[in-house]
Rosetta silent file (secondary structure, phi, psi, omega in degrees, C-alpha in Angstrom):
SEQUENCE: MTGYLFRRIGGALLVLFGLTTILYALFYLAPSDPAVLTCGKGCTPERLADVRHAMGVDDPVHVQYAHFLEGLVAGRDYPSGPDVRHCPAPCLGYSFETDQPVTALLTDRLPVSVSLAIGAEALSLVVGIGAGMLSGLRRHRWLDRLVNGLVLTGYAVPVFLVGLLLLLLFCVVLQWLPFPAYVPFTTNPLLWAQNLLLPWVALATIQAAAYARLTRAGIQETLAEDHIRTARAYGLPERRIIWRRAFRGAMLPLVTLTALDVAAIMTSAVLTETMFGLPGIGQLLVGAVNQIDLPVVVGVTLLTGLLIVVANAVADLLYAAIDPRVQLR
SCORE:     score description
SCORE:     0.000 S_00000001
   1 L     0.000  -39.207  179.455   12.047  -16.066   18.390 S_00000001
   2 H   -66.421  -40.864  179.086   10.814  -19.087   16.363 S_00000001
   3 H   -64.691  -38.310 -179.924    7.615  -19.305   18.472 S_00000001
   4 H   -64.285  -40.550  175.999    6.981  -15.625   17.940 S_00000001
   5 H   -59.511  -47.109  179.154    7.341  -16.033   14.146 S_00000001
   6 H   -63.881  -39.973 -179.478    4.925  -18.906   14.066 S_00000001
   7 H   -67.206  -38.354 -179.743    2.417  -16.944   16.188 S_00000001
   8 H   -67.159  -43.685  178.643    2.742  -13.947   13.873 S_00000001
   9 H   -60.143  -46.366  178.164    2.253  -16.158   10.774 S_00000001
  10 H   -62.592  -43.417  177.836   -0.795  -17.777   12.400 S_00000001
  11 H   -64.691  -35.383  179.543   -2.291  -14.426   13.345 S_00000001
  12 H   -67.694  -40.263  176.423   -1.674  -13.092    9.842 S_00000001
  13 H   -65.227  -34.822  179.813   -3.492  -16.102    8.337 S_00000001
  14 H   -70.824  -39.473  177.276   -6.433  -15.669   10.647 S_00000001
  15 H   -60.487  -42.784  179.455   -6.613  -11.979    9.683 S_00000001
  16 H   -65.609  -36.989  177.220   -6.535  -12.837    6.024 S_00000001
  17 H   -63.744  -42.316 -179.615   -9.183  -15.494    6.542 S_00000001
  18 H   -64.528  -41.336 -179.312  -11.401  -12.972    8.273 S_00000001
  19 H   -62.792  -43.142  178.138  -10.770  -10.493    5.425 S_00000001
  20 H   -58.509  -43.025 -178.797  -11.735  -13.047    2.765 S_00000001
  21 H   -64.027  -45.243 -176.487  -14.922  -13.847    4.680 S_00000001
  22 H   -66.500  -46.296 -179.562  -15.955  -10.214    4.975 S_00000001
  23 H   -61.224  -43.277 -179.654  -15.137   -9.434    1.334 S_00000001
  24 H   -62.504  -39.965 -179.463  -17.107  -12.426    0.098 S_00000001
  25 H   -63.704  -40.891 -174.994  -20.081  -11.421    2.248 S_00000001
  26 H   -75.617  -42.452 -169.508  -19.946   -7.796    1.007 S_00000001
  27 H   -96.828  -42.897 -172.723  -19.384   -8.365   -2.664 S_00000001
  28 H   -89.898  -16.310  176.772  -20.669  -11.789   -3.675 S_00000001
  29 L  -103.255   13.098  178.266  -23.704  -11.865   -1.440 S_00000001
  30 L   -65.286  162.738  177.407  -24.892   -8.435   -2.519 S_00000001
  31 L   -60.523  -30.858  179.210  -28.376   -8.125   -4.091 S_00000001
  32 L   -70.505  142.647 -178.176  -26.921   -7.673   -7.523 S_00000001
  33 L   -96.270  114.639  178.784  -26.386  -10.857   -9.558 S_00000001
  34 H   -61.534  -28.133  175.560  -22.894  -11.171  -11.024 S_00000001
  35 H   -63.975  -37.369  178.144  -24.210  -13.532  -13.668 S_00000001
  36 H   -68.430  -38.825  175.862  -26.555  -10.918  -14.965 S_00000001
  37 H   -61.956  -37.160 -177.644  -23.711   -8.382  -15.073 S_00000001
  38 H   -75.155  -39.151 -175.638  -21.559  -10.784  -16.999 S_00000001
  39 H   -67.896  -32.476  172.553  -24.209  -11.931  -19.432 S_00000001
  40 L    81.495 -166.300 -174.234  -24.951   -8.382  -20.513 S_00000001
  41 L   -77.652  154.034  179.737  -27.879   -6.959  -22.518 S_00000001
  42 L    65.401   27.478 -177.440  -30.135   -9.237  -24.540 S_00000001
  43 L   -82.260  130.557  178.613  -29.270  -12.242  -22.394 S_00000001
  44 L   -83.805  156.190  175.134  -31.667  -15.160  -22.774 S_00000001
  45 H   -57.484  -35.252  177.331  -32.686  -17.297  -19.837 S_00000001
  46 H   -66.514  -42.781  177.212  -30.832  -20.241  -21.279 S_00000001
  47 H   -65.891  -40.201  175.889  -27.636  -18.164  -21.644 S_00000001
  48 H   -59.762  -40.548 -179.650  -28.076  -16.793  -18.111 S_00000001
  49 H   -65.096  -37.776 -177.743  -28.389  -20.283  -16.716 S_00000001
  50 H   -71.121  -36.967  177.521  -25.181  -21.340  -18.510 S_00000001
  51 H   -64.067  -45.396 -178.468  -23.352  -18.224  -17.164 S_00000001
  52 H   -63.066  -38.782  178.144  -24.569  -18.866  -13.601 S_00000001
  53 H   -67.394  -41.498  179.592  -23.341  -22.463  -13.867 S_00000001
  54 H   -65.283  -38.767 -178.275  -19.974  -21.465  -15.293 S_00000001
  55 H   -84.977   -7.906  179.357  -19.424  -18.880  -12.501 S_00000001
  56 L    75.412   16.854 -176.203  -20.709  -21.309   -9.830 S_00000001
  57 L   -84.533   -2.985  177.670  -23.284  -18.832   -8.472 S_00000001
  58 L   -90.085   -1.864  175.311  -26.021  -21.415   -8.741 S_00000001
  59 L   -81.381  162.443  178.918  -24.476  -23.431   -5.870 S_00000001
  60 L   -62.860  160.044 -173.625  -25.473  -22.889   -2.184 S_00000001
  61 H   -57.855  -47.149 -172.382  -23.655  -19.978   -0.407 S_00000001
  62 H   -69.516  -32.528  176.451  -21.357  -22.216    1.683 S_00000001
  63 H   -64.731  -40.951 -178.705  -20.334  -24.221   -1.424 S_00000001
  64 H   -63.797  -44.969 -179.001  -19.521  -21.036   -3.275 S_00000001
  65 H   -67.774  -37.502  176.668  -17.333  -19.767   -0.380 S_00000001
  66 H   -63.656  -39.946  175.911  -15.566  -23.171   -0.101 S_00000001
  67 H   -66.334  -32.645  177.728  -14.784  -22.974   -3.829 S_00000001
  68 H   -68.358  -45.018 -179.458  -13.468  -19.451   -3.386 S_00000001
  69 H   -69.595  -37.041  177.712  -11.089  -20.493   -0.601 S_00000001
  70 H   -62.947  -37.468  176.489  -10.030  -23.575   -2.573 S_00000001
  71 H   -64.959  -31.170 -178.865   -9.161  -21.387   -5.505 S_00000001
  72 H   -72.770  -34.780 -173.849   -6.908  -19.275   -3.305 S_00000001
  73 H  -101.693  -26.253 -174.915   -4.871  -22.204   -1.906 S_00000001
  74 H  -137.997    1.997 -178.693   -5.071  -24.912   -4.611 S_00000001
  75 L    90.712  174.537 -172.885   -6.565  -23.471   -7.784 S_00000001
  76 E  -155.852  145.095  175.214   -9.964  -23.937   -9.351 S_00000001
  77 E  -100.605  132.928  178.697  -11.596  -25.363  -12.521 S_00000001
  78 E  -117.780  129.883  179.115  -14.124  -23.309  -14.417 S_00000001
  79 E   -67.782  138.604  175.170  -16.541  -24.800  -17.037 S_00000001
  80 E  -137.874   77.517 -173.777  -16.132  -23.119  -20.435 S_00000001
  81 L    71.357 -130.048 -179.836  -18.653  -24.656  -22.816 S_00000001
  82 L   -76.686  -18.341 -174.971  -17.602  -28.191  -23.467 S_00000001
  83 E   -97.831  175.508  174.434  -14.169  -27.608  -22.042 S_00000001
  84 E  -130.992  129.043  177.816  -12.790  -26.819  -18.578 S_00000001
  85 E  -107.691  138.119 -175.243  -10.193  -24.191  -17.926 S_00000001
  86 E   -98.918  132.965  174.781   -7.948  -24.343  -14.890 S_00000001
  87 E  -107.489  109.959 -173.682   -7.160  -21.349  -12.804 S_00000001
  88 L   -70.101  158.070 -178.493   -3.936  -21.927  -10.839 S_00000001
  89 L   -75.651  149.617   -7.383   -3.587  -20.813   -7.207 S_00000001
  90 L   -79.053  115.873 -174.128   -3.909  -18.215   -5.972 S_00000001
  91 L   -92.265  120.302  176.158   -7.035  -18.101   -8.128 S_00000001
  92 L  -105.283    7.161 -179.775   -9.143  -14.934   -7.721 S_00000001
  93 L    94.372 -167.483 -177.524  -11.450  -15.807  -10.543 S_00000001
  94 E  -120.850  144.622 -177.441  -11.840  -14.145  -13.981 S_00000001
  95 L   -65.719  134.253  175.159  -12.653  -10.562  -14.743 S_00000001
  96 L   -65.589  -29.371 -174.204  -16.261   -9.993  -15.745 S_00000001
  97 L   -83.061  -50.075 -174.605  -15.120   -7.293  -18.170 S_00000001
  98 L  -105.832  -11.763 -176.744  -12.084   -8.871  -19.930 S_00000001
  99 L    59.894   27.912  172.650  -12.444  -12.583  -19.039 S_00000001
 100 L  -105.208  155.641  178.107   -8.798  -12.627  -17.969 S_00000001
 101 E   -59.725  136.704  178.739   -7.540  -14.141  -14.741 S_00000001
 102 H   -62.569  -40.695 -178.477   -7.570  -11.564  -11.951 S_00000001
 103 H   -58.190  -39.974  174.888   -4.212  -12.817  -10.744 S_00000001
 104 H   -65.436  -40.494  178.287   -2.687  -12.035  -14.180 S_00000001
 105 H   -65.373  -39.410  178.915   -4.161   -8.545  -14.196 S_00000001
 106 H   -69.197  -40.211 -178.111   -2.735   -7.838  -10.680 S_00000001
 107 H   -64.183  -37.777  176.188    0.653   -9.248  -11.707 S_00000001
 108 H   -66.464  -36.838 -177.991    0.866   -7.008  -14.721 S_00000001
 109 H   -86.080  -23.092 -173.126   -0.096   -3.907  -12.788 S_00000001
 110 H   -58.256  -42.742 -176.352    1.831   -4.658   -9.523 S_00000001
 111 H   -57.449  -34.053 -177.907    5.343   -3.460  -10.742 S_00000001
 112 H   -67.032  -48.238 -177.784    3.945    0.020  -11.417 S_00000001
 113 H   -69.967  -33.296  176.460    2.334    0.350   -7.971 S_00000001
 114 H   -67.032  -42.736  177.761    5.356   -1.192   -6.232 S_00000001
 115 H   -62.608  -41.864  177.989    7.692    1.198   -7.984 S_00000001
 116 H   -64.788  -44.544 -176.843    5.469    4.146   -7.011 S_00000001
 117 H   -72.012  -41.011  178.644    5.141    3.048   -3.393 S_00000001
 118 H   -64.732  -47.329  179.872    8.813    2.216   -2.798 S_00000001
 119 H   -62.754  -42.678 -178.494   10.064    5.424   -4.307 S_00000001
 120 H   -71.662  -34.137  178.314    7.540    7.631   -2.537 S_00000001
 121 H   -67.411  -49.137  179.925    8.155    5.817    0.834 S_00000001
 122 H   -58.526  -42.838  176.984   11.935    6.174    0.447 S_00000001
 123 H   -63.679  -42.998 -177.063   11.667    9.827   -0.435 S_00000001
 124 H   -70.692  -35.061  177.221    9.323   10.615    2.436 S_00000001
 125 H   -61.437  -49.608 -174.130   11.557    8.730    4.955 S_00000001
 126 H   -65.749  -49.958 -176.824   14.704   10.565    3.935 S_00000001
 127 H   -66.892  -44.731 -175.825   13.118   13.980    3.741 S_00000001
 128 H   -68.252  -46.820 -179.403   10.829   13.564    6.762 S_00000001
 129 H   -67.157  -37.989  177.493   13.365   12.016    9.159 S_00000001
 130 H   -64.388  -44.427 -179.783   16.049   14.487    8.109 S_00000001
 131 H   -68.455  -40.961  178.696   13.819   17.499    8.604 S_00000001
 132 H   -61.806  -39.145  176.948   12.474   16.140   11.911 S_00000001
 133 H   -60.414  -49.648 -178.972   16.044   15.564   13.156 S_00000001
 134 H   -62.319  -41.478 -178.690   17.131   19.129   12.304 S_00000001
 135 H   -67.349  -42.673 -175.711   13.984   20.555   13.830 S_00000001
 136 H   -72.263  -31.246 -178.982   14.182   18.471   17.098 S_00000001
 137 H   -78.920  -15.242  179.797   17.868   19.271   17.624 S_00000001
 138 L  -126.214   61.296 -176.913   17.257   23.068   17.156 S_00000001
 139 L   -68.220  137.237  176.730   14.169   23.575   19.137 S_00000001
 140 L    66.842   18.027  174.620   12.575   27.034   19.157 S_00000001
 141 L  -103.009  175.755 -174.922   15.062   28.291   16.572 S_00000001
 142 H   -62.060  -34.357 -176.794   14.363   29.658   13.086 S_00000001
 143 H   -69.743  -38.985  178.229   15.051   26.301   11.441 S_00000001
 144 H   -58.963  -46.378 -177.889   12.523   24.603   13.852 S_00000001
 145 H   -67.189  -36.804 -178.008    9.871   27.202   12.960 S_00000001
 146 H   -65.610  -44.685 -179.648   10.603   26.836    9.231 S_00000001
 147 H   -64.507  -43.924  177.156   10.199   23.023    9.414 S_00000001
 148 H   -59.722  -40.926  178.213    6.945   23.268   11.394 S_00000001
 149 H   -61.713  -42.994  179.264    5.570   25.696    8.769 S_00000001
 150 H   -68.078  -34.911  175.773    6.482   23.295    5.981 S_00000001
 151 H   -61.082  -47.641 -178.100    4.952   20.321    7.930 S_00000001
 152 H   -68.374  -31.772  174.924    1.639   22.084    8.372 S_00000001
 153 H   -66.419  -42.069  177.372    1.651   23.027    4.667 S_00000001
 154 H   -58.931  -36.595  178.175    2.316   19.428    3.781 S_00000001
 155 H   -71.405  -38.261 -169.797   -0.581   18.210    5.893 S_00000001
 156 H   -79.614  -25.176 -172.635   -2.999   20.824    4.474 S_00000001
 157 L   -89.181  125.907  178.172   -2.335   20.370    0.699 S_00000001
 158 L   -73.832  158.459 -174.749   -4.124   17.329   -0.812 S_00000001
 159 H   -61.921  -41.481 -175.070   -2.242   14.936   -3.038 S_00000001
 160 H   -64.179  -35.438 -177.648   -4.208   15.701   -6.190 S_00000001
 161 H   -71.725  -40.574  174.296   -3.490   19.472   -5.900 S_00000001
 162 H   -58.676  -42.300  177.542    0.278   18.797   -5.400 S_00000001
 163 H   -62.775  -44.950 -179.391    0.229   16.591   -8.486 S_00000001
 164 H   -65.790  -39.538  175.504   -1.531   19.070  -10.680 S_00000001
 165 H   -64.097  -37.388  179.591    0.872   21.820   -9.567 S_00000001
 166 H   -69.052  -44.693  175.737    3.869   19.647  -10.239 S_00000001
 167 H   -60.750  -45.063  179.495    2.576   18.768  -13.749 S_00000001
 168 H   -63.991  -41.144 -174.407    1.853   22.385  -14.543 S_00000001
 169 H   -77.779  -50.270 -169.294    5.184   23.684  -13.296 S_00000001
 170 H   -94.727  -22.318 -179.530    7.690   21.072  -14.481 S_00000001
 171 H  -101.595  -28.816 -173.269    5.946   19.590  -17.561 S_00000001
 172 H  -104.507  -55.959 -172.505    4.092   22.545  -19.026 S_00000001
 173 H   -76.102  -64.286 -176.569    5.774   25.817  -17.863 S_00000001
 174 L   -77.526  -29.120 -172.052    9.433   24.811  -17.331 S_00000001
 175 L    51.520   41.970  178.543    9.360   21.652  -19.543 S_00000001
 176 L   -82.984  -29.053 -176.849   12.129   20.099  -17.457 S_00000001
 177 L  -129.569  145.906  173.985   10.394   16.701  -17.307 S_00000001
 178 L   -72.447  163.429  172.479    8.174   14.752  -19.725 S_00000001
 179 L   -63.679  136.529 -171.802    4.678   13.870  -18.822 S_00000001
 180 L   -60.723  132.031  172.084    4.907   10.709  -16.706 S_00000001
 181 L  -146.679  119.072 -166.868    4.676    7.433  -18.638 S_00000001
 182 L   -65.912  132.501  176.111    5.763    4.281  -16.949 S_00000001
 183 L  -125.004  121.771 -177.763    8.981    2.617  -18.231 S_00000001
 184 L   -54.219  144.671 -178.911    9.964   -0.672  -16.632 S_00000001
 185 L   -62.144  -36.363  179.329   13.138   -0.521  -14.521 S_00000001
 186 L   -68.543  -21.608 -179.009   14.714   -3.344  -16.424 S_00000001
 187 L   -82.913  -44.652 -179.649   14.269   -1.497  -19.684 S_00000001
 188 L  -158.497   99.989 -177.517   15.816    1.838  -18.660 S_00000001
 189 H   -60.866  -36.373 -178.215   16.466    2.697  -14.960 S_00000001
 190 H   -66.318  -48.272  178.719   17.072    6.367  -15.700 S_00000001
 191 H   -68.167  -28.867  174.390   13.770    6.862  -17.575 S_00000001
 192 H   -57.466  -53.989 -178.143   12.039    4.739  -14.908 S_00000001
 193 H   -66.902  -38.154 -174.919   13.080    7.153  -12.238 S_00000001
 194 H   -65.943  -37.867 -177.776   12.642   10.285  -14.370 S_00000001
 195 H   -77.774  -20.215 -178.062    8.996    9.397  -15.193 S_00000001
 196 H  -100.021   -1.669 -174.506    8.159    8.501  -11.622 S_00000001
 197 H   -61.236  -47.990 -179.038    9.813   11.503  -10.021 S_00000001
 198 H   -70.970  -40.675  172.303    6.780   13.722   -9.939 S_00000001
 199 H   -60.557  -36.111  176.540    4.362   11.038   -8.655 S_00000001
 200 H   -62.623  -41.877  179.462    6.895   10.226   -5.932 S_00000001
 201 H   -66.382  -41.074  175.262    7.036   13.806   -4.851 S_00000001
 202 H   -62.119  -39.171  176.942    3.241   14.137   -4.857 S_00000001
 203 H   -74.828  -34.165 -178.331    2.798   11.030   -2.757 S_00000001
 204 H   -75.729  -14.727 -176.558    5.639   11.800   -0.392 S_00000001
 205 H   -55.732  -53.185 -178.564    4.397   15.219    0.544 S_00000001
 206 H   -70.766  -41.391  178.986    1.968   14.100    3.279 S_00000001
 207 H   -61.370  -39.728  179.200    4.078   11.157    4.420 S_00000001
 208 H   -65.668  -41.126  177.546    7.212   13.329    4.751 S_00000001
 209 H   -63.045  -41.766  178.609    5.283   15.833    6.832 S_00000001
 210 H   -63.589  -44.638  179.378    4.053   13.080    9.178 S_00000001
 211 H   -59.565  -43.195 -176.694    7.554   11.670    9.568 S_00000001
 212 H   -65.092  -43.395 -178.524    9.088   15.032   10.241 S_00000001
 213 H   -69.424  -36.502  178.093    6.605   15.902   12.941 S_00000001
 214 H   -73.568  -35.872  174.904    6.819   12.465   14.669 S_00000001
 215 H   -62.642  -43.530 -178.596   10.675   12.495   14.466 S_00000001
 216 H   -61.579  -47.486 -178.592   10.824   15.940   15.974 S_00000001
 217 H   -65.282  -40.145  179.833    8.576   14.987   18.893 S_00000001
 218 H   -64.377  -42.240 -179.310   10.477   11.722   19.427 S_00000001
 219 H   -63.184  -44.121 -177.564   13.807   13.385   19.429 S_00000001
 220 H   -67.782  -39.927  177.509   12.762   16.131   21.878 S_00000001
 221 H   -64.644  -43.760 -176.857   11.083   13.593   24.174 S_00000001
 222 H   -65.594  -40.752 -176.352   14.073   11.176   24.171 S_00000001
 223 H   -66.521  -20.957  179.125   16.644   14.022   24.822 S_00000001
 224 L   -86.982   -3.556 -175.500   14.627   14.920   27.984 S_00000001
 225 L   -82.626  165.346 -172.763   14.860   11.456   29.530 S_00000001
 226 H   -65.736  -36.438 -177.037   17.134   10.546   32.423 S_00000001
 227 H   -71.293  -23.035  172.903   19.467    8.239   30.582 S_00000001
 228 H   -68.811  -45.432  178.890   20.362   11.028   28.177 S_00000001
 229 H   -61.746  -38.857  177.649   21.208   13.371   31.052 S_00000001
 230 H   -66.285  -41.683 -179.864   23.298   10.518   32.622 S_00000001
 231 H   -60.955  -43.246  177.830   25.152    9.899   29.395 S_00000001
 232 H   -65.017  -39.824  179.250   26.024   13.610   29.154 S_00000001
 233 H   -60.295  -34.543  178.652   27.122   13.670   32.759 S_00000001
 234 L   -79.072   -2.363  174.459   29.591   10.816   32.018 S_00000001
 235 L    87.574   18.991  179.857   31.000   12.879   29.252 S_00000001
 236 L   -66.693  151.713  179.707   29.956   10.818   26.259 S_00000001
 237 L   -62.886  143.175  178.449   30.284   12.668   22.900 S_00000001
 238 H   -58.693  -41.204  179.639   27.139   14.503   21.857 S_00000001
 239 H   -63.362  -37.002  177.446   27.087   12.918   18.460 S_00000001
 240 H   -65.790  -42.619  178.341   27.157    9.436   20.005 S_00000001
 241 H   -60.239  -43.361  179.674   24.342   10.349   22.369 S_00000001
 242 H   -63.170  -50.175 -171.119   22.199   11.618   19.488 S_00000001
 243 H   -82.578  -37.254 -177.588   22.690    8.678   17.119 S_00000001
 244 H   -82.958  -22.558 -174.969   23.035    5.793   19.562 S_00000001
 245 H  -122.427  -54.931 -176.415   20.381    6.763   22.061 S_00000001
 246 H   -68.951  -45.002 -177.676   18.097    9.637   20.985 S_00000001
 247 H   -64.063  -43.475 -179.781   17.683    8.617   17.377 S_00000001
 248 H   -67.030  -32.882  176.200   17.006    4.940   18.158 S_00000001
 249 H   -68.666  -26.782 -179.952   14.551    5.906   20.803 S_00000001
 250 H   -83.897  -10.536 -172.887   12.650    8.096   18.378 S_00000001
 251 H   -79.430  -28.007 -175.143   12.481    5.328   15.713 S_00000001
 252 H   -55.761  -48.798  174.676    9.863    3.107   17.336 S_00000001
 253 H   -61.175  -29.549 -178.894    6.850    5.258   16.497 S_00000001
 254 H   -70.340  -31.244  178.819    8.192    5.687   13.007 S_00000001
 255 H   -62.327  -48.212  179.200    8.328    1.905   12.496 S_00000001
 256 H   -60.196  -46.233  179.336    4.561    1.697   13.282 S_00000001
 257 H   -60.125  -42.961 -179.323    3.766    4.679   11.066 S_00000001
 258 H   -60.821  -40.745  179.458    5.779    3.182    8.156 S_00000001
 259 H   -65.472  -40.782  177.055    3.738   -0.018    8.375 S_00000001
 260 H   -67.902  -27.625 -175.880    0.452    1.918    8.360 S_00000001
 261 H   -70.279  -14.982  174.338    1.604    4.019    5.450 S_00000001
 262 H   -57.006  -42.033  176.706    1.386    0.951    3.244 S_00000001
 263 H   -70.844  -37.281  179.006   -2.348    1.344    3.330 S_00000001
 264 H   -64.363  -39.059  179.460   -2.120    5.083    2.949 S_00000001
 265 H   -68.858  -40.540  177.614    0.082    4.847   -0.134 S_00000001
 266 H   -60.461  -38.223  179.277   -2.217    2.234   -1.715 S_00000001
 267 H   -70.112  -46.995 -178.761   -5.225    4.527   -1.092 S_00000001
 268 H   -67.495  -23.200 -179.119   -3.430    7.593   -2.422 S_00000001
 269 H   -67.740  -23.337  178.240   -2.211    5.617   -5.447 S_00000001
 270 H   -62.049  -46.526  178.616   -5.786    5.451   -6.736 S_00000001
 271 H   -72.778  -44.555 -174.590   -5.733    9.237   -7.228 S_00000001
 272 H   -64.763  -43.946 -179.061   -2.065    9.495   -8.140 S_00000001
 273 H   -65.764  -41.765  179.734   -2.045    6.741  -10.800 S_00000001
 274 H   -65.191  -39.635 -178.928   -5.224    8.138  -12.380 S_00000001
 275 H   -65.317  -42.872 -177.561   -3.867   11.701  -12.345 S_00000001
 276 H   -96.263    8.668  177.112   -0.557   10.822  -13.853 S_00000001
 277 L    63.970   35.871 -179.684   -1.824    8.089  -16.179 S_00000001
 278 L   -95.789  126.831 -174.715    0.134    5.277  -14.639 S_00000001
 279 L   -78.455   65.374 -177.549   -1.191    1.753  -15.362 S_00000001
 280 L  -106.851 -168.259 -176.600   -0.980    0.514  -11.807 S_00000001
 281 H   -68.200  -33.884  178.313   -3.351   -1.272   -9.382 S_00000001
 282 H   -58.470  -47.450 -179.731   -5.025    2.001   -8.415 S_00000001
 283 H   -68.065  -33.440  174.177   -6.098    2.648  -11.918 S_00000001
 284 H   -62.210  -40.797 -179.100   -7.186   -0.986  -12.288 S_00000001
 285 H   -64.473  -39.749 -179.325   -9.367   -0.538   -9.233 S_00000001
 286 H   -62.466  -47.578  179.441  -11.004    2.556  -10.532 S_00000001
 287 H   -65.763  -35.523  178.946  -11.962    0.843  -13.822 S_00000001
 288 H   -66.483  -39.853  176.944  -13.231   -2.224  -11.939 S_00000001
 289 H   -64.004  -43.632 -178.085  -15.472   -0.108   -9.720 S_00000001
 290 H   -63.807  -37.392 -177.420  -16.884    1.738  -12.745 S_00000001
 291 H   -93.408    4.016 -175.978  -17.598   -1.551  -14.513 S_00000001
 292 L    56.885   38.064 -178.192  -18.818   -3.408  -11.396 S_00000001
 293 L   -83.838   86.483 -170.432  -16.068   -5.954  -11.972 S_00000001
 294 H   -61.093  -44.616  179.835  -16.406   -7.717   -8.592 S_00000001
 295 H   -59.596  -37.369  178.313  -13.556  -10.247   -8.921 S_00000001
 296 H   -69.964  -41.260  179.356  -11.028   -7.502   -9.733 S_00000001
 297 H   -61.451  -43.897  178.354  -12.296   -5.332   -6.836 S_00000001
 298 H   -62.355  -44.881 -177.848  -11.960   -8.350   -4.485 S_00000001
 299 H   -64.797  -38.496  179.065   -8.507   -9.159   -5.784 S_00000001
 300 H   -70.805  -38.064  179.214   -7.172   -5.665   -5.350 S_00000001
 301 H   -64.572  -44.272  176.524   -8.675   -5.435   -1.818 S_00000001
 302 H   -63.509  -37.593  175.197   -7.144   -8.793   -0.830 S_00000001
 303 H   -65.415  -41.454  173.804   -3.720   -7.788   -2.161 S_00000001
 304 H   -60.514  -42.684  175.627   -3.883   -4.564   -0.224 S_00000001
 305 H   -62.773  -39.320  178.193   -4.821   -6.430    2.923 S_00000001
 306 H   -63.671  -41.986  179.153   -1.986   -8.896    2.449 S_00000001
 307 H   -65.552  -38.494  178.918    0.576   -6.030    2.126 S_00000001
 308 H   -67.316  -43.213  176.527   -0.742   -4.364    5.279 S_00000001
 309 H   -60.275  -48.206 -179.356   -0.546   -7.617    7.275 S_00000001
 310 H   -61.467  -42.563  179.903    2.960   -8.342    6.093 S_00000001
 311 H   -61.381  -38.002  177.537    4.091   -4.791    6.752 S_00000001
 312 H   -70.877  -36.331  177.287    2.746   -4.905   10.353 S_00000001
 313 H   -65.242  -41.523  176.682    4.472   -8.261   10.927 S_00000001
 314 H   -66.843  -33.774  178.643    7.821   -6.837    9.744 S_00000001
 315 H   -64.338  -41.585 -179.990    7.259   -3.755   11.940 S_00000001
 316 H   -64.886  -35.395  177.558    6.869   -6.020   15.033 S_00000001
 317 H   -71.423  -28.107  179.614   10.167   -7.754   14.178 S_00000001
 318 H   -75.421  -20.931  177.949   11.963   -4.474   13.759 S_00000001
 319 H   -53.502  -50.372 -177.457   10.943   -3.386   17.240 S_00000001
 320 H   -66.898  -28.575  178.569   13.465   -5.772   18.794 S_00000001
 321 H   -72.458  -34.785 -178.525   16.199   -4.752   16.401 S_00000001
 322 H   -82.730  -43.686 -174.611   15.745   -1.102   17.232 S_00000001
 323 L  -122.897  107.655 -177.393   14.992   -1.225   20.952 S_00000001
 324 L   -68.140   -9.488  176.616   16.501   -4.098   23.015 S_00000001
 325 L   -71.578  -16.732  179.338   13.932   -3.439   25.751 S_00000001
 326 L   -84.766  123.810 -179.307   11.322   -5.001   23.489 S_00000001
 327 L  -108.494  133.133  178.616   11.220   -8.765   24.014 S_00000001
 328 L   -96.656  107.003 -179.345    9.733  -11.187   21.463 S_00000001
 329 L  -119.159    0.000    0.000    8.114  -13.962   23.502 S_00000001
C-alpha cells in the first residue's frame, strides 16, 4: 500500500510538471508580449524596458521557465522600482490587471467555487444514485420508464437554460428564494445554503442524470451475474444481496465518473457563477480571459489540473475499499 501511494504521488507530480510545461509554452511563449499588455497605452521604450525587467521576460526562455518553477516550490522575488517584493510559494506571479498575487486572488475566490462544487456533487450523487437504484431494481416498469425519461431530459437541457428557468420561477414568479448572493458558511450556514440552492440544482442536473443512468446499468448488470444467482440459491435475504453485492459492484464505474466530474463541475462553474453572479474562480477566469491576464489564466488552469489529479488519485484508492478484487500493488 505504501509503495502504491508513493507511485501515485510520483505520477501526480509528473503530470503536474507536464501540465506546467504545456501551459508555459502555450501562454508565455505566445507571440503577444505580456510586458506590452502590462505597460498599457502611451508606454515609452524606457518604461517598457523596466516592465520587461520587472516581469523577467527579458531573460532567456529556459531561465524564465526555471524561475516559474522556482516560484511554485520556493517563492520568487520581483523587482519593484528600487525595492524587491517577495512572492511566497506557491507563487503564480502577479495579475497584470490588478497587480495582486494570483495565489491571493485564487484563495479569495476558492471558497465560493468549492461550496458550489461540493453542494452540486452531493446533490447529484444522492439524486442520481437513488433514482438509478429504483430504476435498476424495477426494470421495465413504469418507474423505470419515468426515470429514463427524466434522465434523457437532464442530458438534453443545458446548464444555462436550467439556471435561467430556476431564477425566473423561484426568484421572479414565486419569489420563494432571493437572487443568489454568496454568504460565507462561517457567517450564516442557513443563508449560505439558501443562496446556493439554485446554482446547486442547475449544476447537478446533468451530473445526476449521468449517475442515474450509470447506476441503473450497473445494478442490472450485477444482478445478472452468477454470484448473485448463487447467493439467492443459498437463501440469502434479498436486501443483503442488493446492498452487499449488487450495490458495491455497481459503484466502481461511479467512482471513476465522480473523479472526472471535478473537471466537468469546474468547467460548468464558469457559466454558472457568471449567470448567478457568484464571485468564484469561474467568474475570475472569465474576467482574466477578457483582459488577457495571463498569470490568472495560468493559475486557474493549474488549480483545476491539481484538483483533477488529486480526485483521480483518491478514486484509485477507493477502488480497493469498494471491491476487494482490486489489488493495490
